[in-house]
C-alpha positions as CSV (number, residue, x, y, z in Angstrom):
1,M,128.7,-9.7,36.3
2,I,131.9,-10.5,33.9
3,E,129.2,-11.9,31.4
4,I,127.2,-9.1,31.5
5,L,129.8,-6.7,31.2
6,F,131.0,-8.7,28.5
7,S,127.9,-7.7,25.8
8,V,128.7,-5.3,23.7
9,K,125.0,-4.4,23.7
10,I,124.4,-3.7,27.1
11,D,124.1,0.3,28.0
12,M,126.9,0.0,31.2
13,E,124.8,3.1,32.3
14,T,122.3,0.7,33.7
15,Y,124.6,-0.6,35.8
16,P,126.3,2.7,37.9
17,Y,126.9,0.7,41.3
18,I,129.5,-1.3,39.2
19,F,131.5,1.8,40.3
20,S,130.6,2.3,43.9
21,K,133.0,2.2,46.9
22,V,131.0,-1.1,48.0
23,Y,133.1,-2.5,44.3
24,A,136.3,-0.7,44.1
25,S,138.4,-3.7,44.6
26,R,136.6,-5.4,41.7
27,I,137.1,-2.6,39.1
28,R,140.4,-3.5,38.2
29,E,139.4,-6.9,37.7
30,I,136.5,-6.0,35.6
31,T,138.0,-3.0,33.7
32,D,140.9,-5.7,32.4
33,N,138.5,-8.4,31.3
34,Y,136.5,-5.9,29.5
35,I,139.1,-4.2,28.1
36,A,140.5,-7.5,27.3
37,K,137.2,-8.1,25.2
38,M,137.3,-5.0,23.2
39,Y,140.8,-6.0,22.0
40,E,139.5,-8.9,21.2
41,K,136.8,-7.7,18.8
42,L,138.9,-4.6,17.8
43,D,134.9,-2.3,18.3
44,L,135.0,0.7,18.7
45,Q,131.4,0.9,20.1
46,L,132.8,-1.2,22.9
47,V,135.6,1.3,23.3
48,L,133.5,4.6,24.0
49,I,131.3,2.2,26.3
50,V,134.6,2.1,27.9
51,V,135.5,5.7,27.9
52,N,132.5,6.6,29.0
53,N,132.2,4.1,32.1
54,I,136.0,5.4,33.3
55,L,135.3,8.7,33.4
56,K,131.8,8.0,35.5
57,I,134.6,6.5,38.2
58,P,134.6,8.4,41.4
59,N,138.2,10.3,41.7
60,E,139.0,8.1,45.1
61,I,139.1,5.0,42.8
62,R,139.9,6.3,39.7
63,Y,143.4,7.4,41.4
64,S,143.5,4.1,42.8
65,Y,143.4,1.2,40.2
66,T,145.3,0.7,37.1
67,I,145.1,-1.7,34.1
68,R,147.0,-3.4,31.9
69,N,149.0,-1.2,29.7
70,C,149.0,-2.3,25.9
71,D,152.2,-1.1,25.4
72,D,155.0,-1.0,28.1
73,D,157.2,1.4,26.1
74,L,154.4,3.7,26.6
75,P,154.8,7.1,29.0
76,V,153.1,6.8,32.5
77,F,150.1,9.3,33.3
78,E,150.3,10.4,37.0
79,D,146.5,10.4,36.6
80,H,145.2,6.5,35.4
81,Y,142.8,6.8,34.2
82,M,144.1,9.5,31.2
83,K,146.6,6.6,30.9
84,T,143.9,4.1,30.0
85,L,142.3,6.6,27.6
86,F,145.6,7.3,26.2
87,N,146.5,3.2,25.6
88,I,143.4,2.4,24.2
89,L,143.7,5.3,22.0
90,I,147.3,4.0,20.7
91,W,146.2,0.8,20.4
92,L,143.4,1.4,17.8
93,V,145.7,3.6,15.8
94,K,147.8,0.8,15.7
95,N,145.2,-1.8,14.6
96,S,142.6,-0.2,13.1
97,S,142.4,0.4,9.3
98,K,138.8,2.2,9.6
99,Y,139.7,4.8,11.6
100,S,142.5,7.4,12.0
101,Y,143.5,9.0,14.9
102,K,142.0,12.1,14.1
103,E,138.2,10.5,13.4
104,I,139.0,8.5,16.9
105,L,139.3,12.2,18.1
106,N,136.4,13.4,17.0
107,I,134.2,10.6,18.0
108,L,135.4,11.1,21.8
109,R,134.9,15.1,21.3
110,N,131.2,14.2,20.8
111,K,130.9,12.1,23.8
112,D,133.3,13.9,25.9
113,T,134.9,17.8,24.6
114,Q,137.4,17.7,27.6
115,L,138.7,14.6,27.3
116,A,139.2,14.8,23.4
117,E,141.3,18.3,23.5
118,K,143.3,16.7,26.6
119,L,144.0,13.4,24.5
120,E,144.8,16.1,21.6
121,E,147.4,17.9,23.5
122,I,149.3,15.1,24.7
123,L,149.6,13.9,20.9
124,A,150.4,17.1,19.7
125,R,153.3,17.9,22.5
126,P,154.3,14.4,23.2
127,P,157.5,13.8,26.1
128,E,160.4,14.8,23.6
129,K,161.3,10.7,24.5
130,F,158.5,9.5,22.9
131,K,158.7,11.2,19.6
132,S,160.3,8.9,17.6
133,L,157.9,6.2,19.1
134,Y,154.7,7.8,18.0
135,E,156.2,8.8,14.8
136,K,157.0,4.9,14.4
137,M,153.4,4.3,14.9
138,G,151.8,6.5,12.8
139,L,149.9,8.8,15.0
140,Y,151.7,12.0,13.1
141,D,150.7,12.7,9.4
142,P,153.7,12.7,6.9
143,P,156.3,15.1,7.9
144,L,155.7,18.4,6.3
145,A,159.5,18.0,5.2
146,T,162.0,15.2,5.1
147,E,165.5,15.0,7.0
148,D,167.1,15.8,3.5
149,E,164.7,18.5,2.5
150,I,165.7,20.3,5.7
151,Q,168.8,19.8,5.7
152,S,168.8,22.0,2.2
153,F,166.5,24.8,3.7
154,S,168.2,28.0,3.3
155,I,167.1,30.5,5.7
156,E,165.0,32.3,2.6
157,N,163.4,28.7,2.2
158,I,163.1,28.5,5.9
159,M,160.8,31.6,6.1
160,K,158.8,31.0,2.8
161,F,158.1,27.0,4.8
162,I,156.8,29.1,7.7
163,Q,154.4,31.2,5.5
164,E,153.1,28.6,3.7
165,N,152.4,26.1,6.7
166,K,150.7,28.9,8.7
167,S,147.6,27.2,10.9
168,T,145.2,27.5,14.1
169,D,145.2,24.0,14.6
170,L,147.3,22.8,17.7
171,I,148.6,19.6,15.8
172,E,149.7,21.2,12.3
173,K,151.2,23.6,14.9
174,N,153.8,20.8,16.3
175,R,154.1,19.6,12.9
176,V,155.7,22.6,11.7
177,D,157.2,23.4,14.9
178,S,158.9,19.8,14.6
179,V,160.8,21.1,11.2
180,I,161.9,24.4,12.1
181,K,163.6,23.0,15.2
182,K,165.1,20.3,13.3
183,W,166.6,23.2,11.0
184,V,167.8,25.1,13.5
185,I,169.5,21.8,15.0
186,Q,170.8,20.7,11.9
187,Y,171.8,24.0,10.4
188,A,175.7,25.2,10.1
189,D,175.9,28.4,10.9
190,I,173.7,30.3,13.1
191,N,174.8,33.8,13.5
192,K,173.1,37.4,14.4
193,K,171.8,37.9,11.2
194,L,170.3,35.0,10.6
195,L,168.7,35.1,14.1
196,K,167.0,38.4,13.3
197,Y,164.9,36.7,11.2
198,F,162.9,35.1,13.6
199,V,162.5,37.9,15.9
200,D,158.8,38.8,14.7
201,V,157.9,35.6,13.9
202,E,154.8,33.7,15.9
203,T,155.7,32.5,19.2
204,H,155.5,29.1,19.1
205,I,158.0,29.5,16.0
206,A,160.3,31.1,18.0
207,N,159.8,28.7,20.7
208,S,160.7,26.0,18.0
209,V,164.0,28.1,17.4
210,I,164.8,28.7,21.0
211,A,164.3,25.0,21.9
212,G,166.4,24.0,18.8
213,L,169.4,26.5,20.7
214,Y,169.2,25.1,23.3
215,D,169.2,21.4,22.3
216,V,172.1,22.1,20.0
217,L,174.0,23.2,23.7
218,R,172.9,20.3,25.1
219,E,174.2,18.2,22.8
220,K,177.3,19.8,23.1
221,K,177.7,20.4,19.7
222,T,180.4,23.6,19.6
223,K,179.6,26.7,19.2
224,S,181.8,30.2,19.0
225,V,181.6,32.6,21.6
226,F,180.7,35.5,18.7
227,E,177.7,33.2,17.9
228,V,176.8,32.6,21.8
229,T,176.9,36.5,21.8
230,D,174.5,36.6,19.0
231,I,172.2,33.8,21.0
232,L,172.3,36.1,23.6
233,E,171.4,39.3,21.8
234,F,168.5,37.7,19.8
235,F,167.3,36.2,23.3
236,A,167.1,40.0,24.6
237,C,165.2,41.4,21.4
238,M,162.2,38.8,22.1
239,L,161.8,39.2,25.4
240,P,159.3,42.6,25.2
241,K,157.3,41.2,22.7
242,L,157.3,37.8,25.2
243,F,156.5,40.1,28.2
244,E,153.6,41.5,26.6
245,C,152.3,38.4,25.1
246,K,152.3,36.9,29.0
247,K,149.6,39.3,29.9
248,I,147.0,38.1,27.6
249,E,145.2,35.1,28.3
250,S,145.4,33.1,25.0
251,E,147.4,30.5,23.3
252,D,150.5,32.7,22.5
253,E,150.5,33.6,26.8
254,C,151.7,29.8,26.6
255,F,154.1,29.9,24.0
256,S,155.7,32.8,25.4
257,S,155.8,30.9,28.4
258,F,157.6,28.0,26.7
259,C,160.1,30.5,25.1
260,L,161.6,31.8,28.6
261,Q,161.5,28.8,30.0
262,N,164.2,27.9,27.0
263,M,165.7,30.5,27.7
264,C,166.7,30.0,31.1
265,S,167.6,26.4,30.4
266,F,169.8,27.5,28.0
267,V,171.6,30.3,30.3
268,S,171.8,27.2,33.0
269,E,173.4,24.5,30.8
270,Y,175.8,27.1,28.9
271,I,176.9,27.9,32.9
272,Q,177.1,24.7,33.7
273,N,179.1,24.0,30.5
274,N,181.9,26.2,31.1
275,M,182.3,27.0,35.1
276,D,185.6,27.3,33.9
277,N,185.4,30.5,32.7
278,I,183.0,32.4,31.1
279,E,183.7,35.7,29.1
280,E,182.5,38.6,31.4
281,N,180.4,40.5,28.4
282,I,178.5,37.0,28.0
283,F,177.8,36.5,31.6
284,L,176.7,39.9,31.7
285,K,174.2,39.2,28.7
286,M,173.0,36.1,30.6
287,K,172.6,38.3,33.6
288,E,170.6,41.3,32.3
289,I,168.3,38.3,30.4
290,I,167.6,36.0,33.3
291,L,167.0,39.3,36.0
292,A,164.7,40.7,33.2
293,I,162.7,37.2,33.0
294,Y,162.5,37.3,36.5
295,E,161.4,40.4,37.3
296,N,158.3,39.7,35.1
297,L,157.5,36.4,36.4
298,N,153.7,35.9,37.5
299,P,153.6,35.2,41.4
300,E,152.0,31.9,42.1
301,N,148.5,31.6,43.9
302,Q,149.1,31.5,47.2
303,K,145.8,29.7,47.7
304,D,147.4,26.9,45.6
305,E,148.6,23.9,47.8
306,S,150.4,21.9,44.5
307,I,153.5,23.7,45.6
308,F,153.8,21.8,48.7
309,S,153.2,18.6,46.8
310,Y,155.7,15.9,46.6
311,N,154.4,15.3,43.4
312,V,155.2,18.7,41.6
313,N,159.1,19.0,40.8
314,L,158.6,23.0,41.3
315,L,162.3,23.1,39.2
316,N,160.4,22.8,36.3
317,T,158.1,25.2,36.4
318,E,158.1,28.7,35.0
319,N,159.3,30.2,38.0
320,G,161.2,27.0,39.0
321,I,163.4,27.4,36.1
322,C,164.4,31.0,36.3
323,Y,164.9,30.0,39.7
324,N,167.7,27.7,38.8
325,A,169.5,30.1,36.1
326,L,169.7,32.3,39.2
327,F,171.1,29.7,40.9
328,F,173.9,28.7,38.6
329,M,174.5,32.3,38.1
330,Y,175.0,32.8,41.9
331,A,177.4,29.9,42.1
332,Y,179.4,30.7,39.2
333,C,180.0,34.2,41.0
334,K,181.0,32.7,44.2
335,E,183.8,30.5,42.0
336,R,184.6,33.3,39.4
337,Q,183.3,36.5,39.3
338,K,182.7,37.4,42.8
339,A,182.5,41.1,41.8
340,Y,178.6,39.9,40.9
341,D,177.6,37.9,43.6
342,A,176.5,40.3,46.0
343,E,174.0,41.7,43.7
344,L,172.7,38.4,42.9
345,R,172.7,37.8,46.7
346,V,170.2,40.8,47.0
347,V,168.1,38.8,44.5
348,F,167.8,35.8,46.6
349,K,167.7,37.8,49.6
350,E,164.3,39.0,48.0
351,L,163.0,35.5,47.1
352,I,163.6,34.3,50.4
353,E,161.8,37.2,51.9
354,S,159.2,37.6,49.3
355,K,155.7,37.8,51.2
356,V,154.5,37.4,48.1
357,S,156.1,34.6,46.6
358,L,156.1,31.0,48.6
359,L,156.8,29.0,45.3
360,F,160.7,30.7,45.9
361,L,160.8,29.5,49.9
362,V,159.8,26.0,48.8
363,L,162.8,26.3,45.9
364,F,164.9,27.7,48.1
365,G,164.4,24.9,51.0
366,E,165.4,22.6,48.1
367,T,168.3,23.9,47.3
368,F,169.8,25.4,50.5
369,E,172.3,23.0,51.3
370,Y,174.5,24.5,48.0
371,F,174.2,27.9,49.5
372,F,175.2,26.3,52.4
373,Y,178.0,25.1,50.9
374,F,178.9,28.4,49.1
375,D,178.3,30.7,51.5
376,R,177.5,29.7,55.1
377,Q,177.0,32.8,57.0
378,W,174.8,34.3,54.5
379,T,172.7,30.9,54.8
380,E,172.1,30.7,58.2
381,H,171.2,33.8,58.7
382,E,168.4,33.7,55.9
383,I,167.2,30.4,57.0
384,K,166.3,32.0,60.9
385,T,164.7,34.8,59.1
386,V,162.5,32.5,57.6
387,F,161.7,31.1,60.9
388,N,161.4,33.8,62.6
389,S,158.3,34.6,60.8
390,A,154.9,34.9,62.2
391,N,153.7,33.2,58.8
392,K,152.8,29.6,59.2
393,L,153.0,29.1,55.5
394,V,156.4,30.4,55.2
395,Q,158.2,28.1,57.7
396,K,155.4,25.3,56.0
397,A,157.0,26.1,52.2
398,F,160.7,26.3,53.3
399,W,160.4,22.6,55.0
400,A,158.4,21.4,51.8
401,G,161.5,22.1,49.6
402,Y,163.6,21.3,52.7
403,F,162.3,17.5,52.7
404,Y,161.7,17.3,48.6
405,T,165.7,17.8,48.5
406,R,167.2,15.4,46.2
407,F,170.4,16.3,47.5
408,N,172.1,14.9,50.7
409,I,171.8,16.7,53.7
410,S,175.2,17.6,55.0
411,V,176.6,16.9,59.0
412,E,177.1,20.4,59.6
413,S,173.8,21.6,58.3
414,Y,172.3,19.1,59.8
415,R,173.7,20.7,63.3
416,F,173.1,23.3,62.4
417,F,169.2,23.0,62.4
418,K,169.5,21.3,65.3
419,I,171.5,23.5,67.4
420,A,169.3,26.3,66.5
421,G,166.6,24.4,67.6
422,L,164.5,24.5,63.9
423,Y,163.6,20.6,63.9
424,D,161.3,21.8,67.0
425,K,159.7,24.0,64.7
426,L,158.0,21.4,62.9
427,K,156.2,20.3,66.0
428,E,154.4,23.8,66.0
429,L,153.1,23.2,62.0
430,K,151.0,20.1,63.3
431,L,152.6,18.8,59.6
432,T,150.2,15.4,58.5
433,D,151.8,14.6,55.5
434,S,153.3,11.3,55.4
435,E,156.1,12.6,53.4
436,Y,157.4,14.7,55.6
437,Y,157.7,11.9,58.1
438,Q,159.3,9.7,55.5
439,R,162.1,12.5,54.8
440,M,162.5,13.3,58.5
441,A,163.1,9.6,59.6
442,E,165.3,9.1,56.6
443,L,166.9,12.3,57.9
444,C,167.1,10.7,61.7
445,C,168.3,7.2,60.3
446,V,171.2,8.4,58.2
447,M,172.4,10.7,61.0
448,Y,171.6,7.9,63.5
449,L,174.2,5.6,62.0
450,K,176.6,8.4,61.1
451,G,177.1,9.4,64.6
452,E,175.3,12.7,64.6
453,E,171.9,11.3,66.2
454,S,171.2,9.4,69.2
455,I,168.0,7.9,70.8
456,D,168.3,9.2,74.3
457,G,168.6,12.7,75.7
458,D,167.2,16.2,75.8
459,N,168.5,17.3,72.5
460,S,167.9,14.2,70.3
461,V,166.0,14.9,66.9
462,I,165.0,11.1,67.4
463,N,163.5,10.8,70.5
464,Y,161.7,14.1,69.9
465,F,160.0,12.8,67.1
466,L,159.4,9.4,68.7
467,N,158.1,11.1,71.7
468,M,155.2,12.2,69.5
469,Y,154.0,8.5,69.7
470,D,153.0,9.1,65.5
471,P,152.7,5.6,63.7
472,K,153.6,6.9,60.4
473,F,156.6,8.3,61.9
474,F,157.8,5.0,63.8
475,E,157.1,2.8,60.2
476,M,159.0,5.2,58.3
477,F,161.8,5.5,60.3
478,I,162.1,1.3,60.4
479,R,161.7,1.3,56.8
480,S,164.7,3.8,56.3
481,F,166.7,1.3,57.6
482,M,165.6,-1.7,56.0
483,V,166.3,0.2,53.0
484,R,169.8,0.9,53.6
485,K,170.5,-3.1,54.9
486,T,172.7,-3.6,51.7
487,D,175.2,-0.5,53.4
488,I,174.6,-2.1,56.6
489,N,175.5,-5.2,56.5
490,K,178.5,-4.3,54.4
491,N,179.9,-2.5,57.4
492,K,178.4,-4.8,60.3
493,D,180.9,-3.9,62.4
494,K,180.3,-0.6,62.5
495,Y,176.8,-0.3,62.5
496,Q,175.4,-3.9,64.0
497,P,175.8,-2.5,67.4
498,K,173.4,0.6,66.3
499,V,170.9,-1.5,64.8
500,I,170.5,-3.5,67.9
501,E,170.1,0.0,70.1
502,I,167.6,1.7,68.1
503,W,166.2,-2.1,67.9
504,Q,165.8,-1.9,71.7
505,A,164.7,1.1,71.7
506,L,161.9,1.3,69.4
507,T,160.3,-1.6,71.1
508,E,160.7,0.2,74.5
509,K,158.7,2.9,72.6
510,L,156.4,0.2,71.3
511,K,155.5,-1.6,74.3
512,E,153.8,1.9,75.7
513,H,151.2,1.4,72.7
514,L,151.0,-2.0,73.0
515,S,146.8,-1.4,73.1
516,D,147.1,0.7,70.2
517,N,146.2,-1.0,67.0
518,D,147.7,1.9,64.9
519,F,150.9,0.5,65.8
520,E,150.5,-3.0,64.7
521,M,152.5,-3.0,61.4
522,C,155.0,-1.3,63.3
523,V,155.3,-4.6,65.9
524,I,155.5,-6.4,63.2
525,N,158.1,-4.7,60.7
526,I,160.5,-4.0,63.2
527,M,161.5,-7.8,63.0
528,Q,162.9,-7.4,59.8
529,F,165.8,-5.6,61.8
530,V,166.9,-9.3,62.1
531,E,168.2,-9.2,58.2
532,M,170.8,-6.4,59.5
533,V,172.5,-8.6,62.5
534,S,174.4,-11.5,62.3
535,K,173.9,-13.4,65.4
536,I,171.0,-14.2,67.8
537,D,171.5,-14.1,71.2
538,K,169.2,-13.3,74.1
539,T,169.1,-9.8,73.4
540,I,167.5,-10.7,70.0
541,Y,165.3,-13.5,71.5
542,D,163.9,-10.9,74.0
543,L,163.2,-8.8,71.0
544,F,161.4,-11.1,69.1
545,S,159.6,-12.6,71.8
546,F,157.9,-9.0,72.4
547,S,157.1,-9.1,68.7
548,I,155.3,-12.2,68.7
549,R,153.8,-12.4,71.7
550,T,152.3,-8.7,70.7
551,I,150.8,-10.2,67.5
552,P,150.6,-13.9,67.2
553,T,149.3,-14.5,64.1
554,Y,150.7,-12.4,61.2
555,R,153.4,-14.7,58.6
556,I,156.7,-13.2,58.5
557,D,158.4,-16.2,56.8
558,H,159.5,-14.5,54.1
559,F,162.2,-11.9,55.5
560,I,162.7,-14.3,59.0
561,L,163.4,-18.1,57.2
562,P,166.2,-17.2,55.0
563,K,168.1,-14.9,57.8
564,F,167.7,-17.9,60.2
565,L,168.7,-20.1,58.1
566,E,172.1,-18.1,57.5
567,I,172.6,-17.4,60.9
568,Y,172.4,-21.0,62.2
569,K,174.9,-22.3,59.1
570,N,178.0,-19.6,60.5
571,D,177.4,-18.6,64.0
572,K,177.3,-21.8,66.3
573,A,176.0,-19.9,69.3
574,S,172.7,-19.1,67.4
575,R,171.7,-22.2,67.2
576,E,170.0,-22.6,70.4
577,N,168.2,-19.2,70.4
578,I,167.4,-19.6,66.8
579,C,165.1,-23.1,67.6
580,N,164.1,-21.5,71.1
581,I,162.2,-18.3,68.9
582,I,161.0,-20.9,66.5
583,I,159.3,-23.4,69.7
584,Y,158.5,-19.2,71.0
585,F,156.2,-18.8,68.0
586,A,154.3,-22.2,68.0
587,E,153.8,-22.3,71.6
588,H,151.8,-19.0,70.3
589,K,149.9,-20.7,67.7
590,T,152.2,-18.7,64.8
591,Y,153.6,-21.7,62.6
592,F,156.3,-21.3,59.7
593,S,155.6,-22.0,56.5
594,D,158.0,-23.6,53.7
595,Y,159.0,-20.4,52.6
596,G,161.3,-21.3,49.3
597,N,162.1,-24.6,51.0
598,S,163.9,-22.6,53.9
599,F,162.2,-24.1,56.9
600,T,162.4,-27.9,55.6
601,E,166.3,-27.0,55.0
602,L,166.7,-24.8,58.6
603,F,165.2,-27.9,60.5
604,K,167.1,-30.8,59.0
605,L,170.0,-29.2,60.2
606,M,168.4,-28.9,63.7
607,C,167.4,-33.0,63.8
608,T,171.7,-33.2,63.9
609,E,172.7,-30.2,65.8
610,N,169.6,-29.6,68.3
611,R,168.0,-32.7,68.2
612,N,165.9,-32.1,71.3
613,Q,164.4,-28.9,70.4
614,A,164.2,-30.1,66.8
615,L,161.6,-33.4,68.3
616,K,159.8,-30.6,70.7
617,I,159.5,-28.2,67.1
618,A,158.2,-31.5,65.4
619,S,155.4,-32.6,68.0
620,M,153.9,-29.0,67.8
621,Y,153.8,-28.9,64.1
622,Q,152.6,-32.4,64.4
623,A,150.0,-31.2,66.5
624,N,149.4,-28.3,64.2
625,N,148.2,-31.4,61.4
626,E,151.6,-30.8,60.2
627,A,153.2,-34.4,60.1
628,K,155.8,-34.2,57.4
629,Y,158.6,-32.4,60.3
630,M,158.2,-35.8,62.7
631,N,158.9,-37.2,59.3
632,V,161.8,-35.6,58.8
633,Y,162.8,-36.1,62.3
634,N,162.7,-39.6,62.5
635,E,164.5,-40.1,59.1
636,Y,167.8,-38.8,61.3
637,E,168.1,-41.0,63.5
């Protein structure tokens, strides 16, 4: 098969079955080898064969395989096939003197117009941190103006430049925008007189100006109060035009949205940088601008399930960026301008209780911990309002944000949710997304270690979820402890008893599901808890016995042996139990491999400290055609 694929002449359309589910496991191998051949021959025809066939890969397979990156420093795309095609394009541009990237795009356009447009858009608007890389690789035509020329431009020069470089081509617009943005960033005196020139320019130019102003602020370059006032006045003058453009489905609509997002980001950044003191006239102008943008936001499609997705950062959407600006204004009011916090509280109440916008409920769930800190009583009331709603989508939206949050859930807010019975509401929603289980499992783990959760009792959230007997929650709960093993081991006196207690409790729960194959990995993975104990006593021996008796053939050497060796050296009381566990494993036909030479090293110690058990182990391994341990044993006589 691989030999056939290496042939340039063969039309792979003859072999559609290659990309069927049956061959899914071989797709990566085939594609990697095929593309390796493509690199070797530097043949565009070969590239197009690869492109054609990547496009045919079924979605369920396409998103599950990856191919080698030809450059480690290229951006990572969530859609692996787009990443592959992008890498192919980059590679061709870097290595081919025969084709320019525009010629390659034209060839691709004949094959797939949508694909060519996507790649063209990526090249035209690359992520900021990769722009220098792209320029270095020659993906852009020579800049329209050098750095020295840009620095010497007056306002008259820059307006003339805009007039002379008008274009409908997206890539050409991007080249113009790059010059405008650089000019704004380096210009020494941004003021009202200067900014008025840009009020009536095309929206893509306006966006470059606003983005440049935002970058100036983000890079902490000093601007006087009067200049900030002028910038806000410029924003306010631009709003009517931008709102009109948003109503028309066109390229201008897209750039209008970018303009509004950059305005909101500017306000958020300014507030964060000046939390100690913002002059009242500046704050009021910012409030006026953000509230105007808020009132003109487009409600999201209620049927769009992406707002519940953990792969989508809603704070980076237009509505999310506006929400962020509102939030920072609210936070500033609570700290410095209490006269206006009631007005902004009304706005957030509208957002939270809105029957139109679920997106804002997701965002409220994501940021509620801050609201809880600033205004606990009001926040508790609003959360209860959410959960009193008969619309289950409202509750689901809040949970999506709550579980997505990057902020630590405080003990105080956890207690509120628990006492109010809000975690019980999760059962009614019948959520199936594994991300919900992961977040809830992590939360239960953290609160258990902090002493806020127990493993029994009617009010135990952990027990509530364990009693749902969903293997996904068990797996996530076990994993939540393992990712914290370093901190747990640093405070072993505090946490080790808790680890053993939860290990026992989980084992008892798992005993009720020995016939359920879905719980097999839980039975195996729970043995990793040995990495968080410092001794092997009868209790730990019994816990190991349960797991190995249930699934006797699974290999777990990689995490058990190093810990056994460590404990054997440091705790004499554990040595006999470690030997007995190894014997018990062998009795159930599970034999340790010599992972990292750990088993040989451990066995040598047994030969001097526990000779009777070492002899039994050597005999059992010899019966399994592993005679070397008997030889090691004899060396120590």
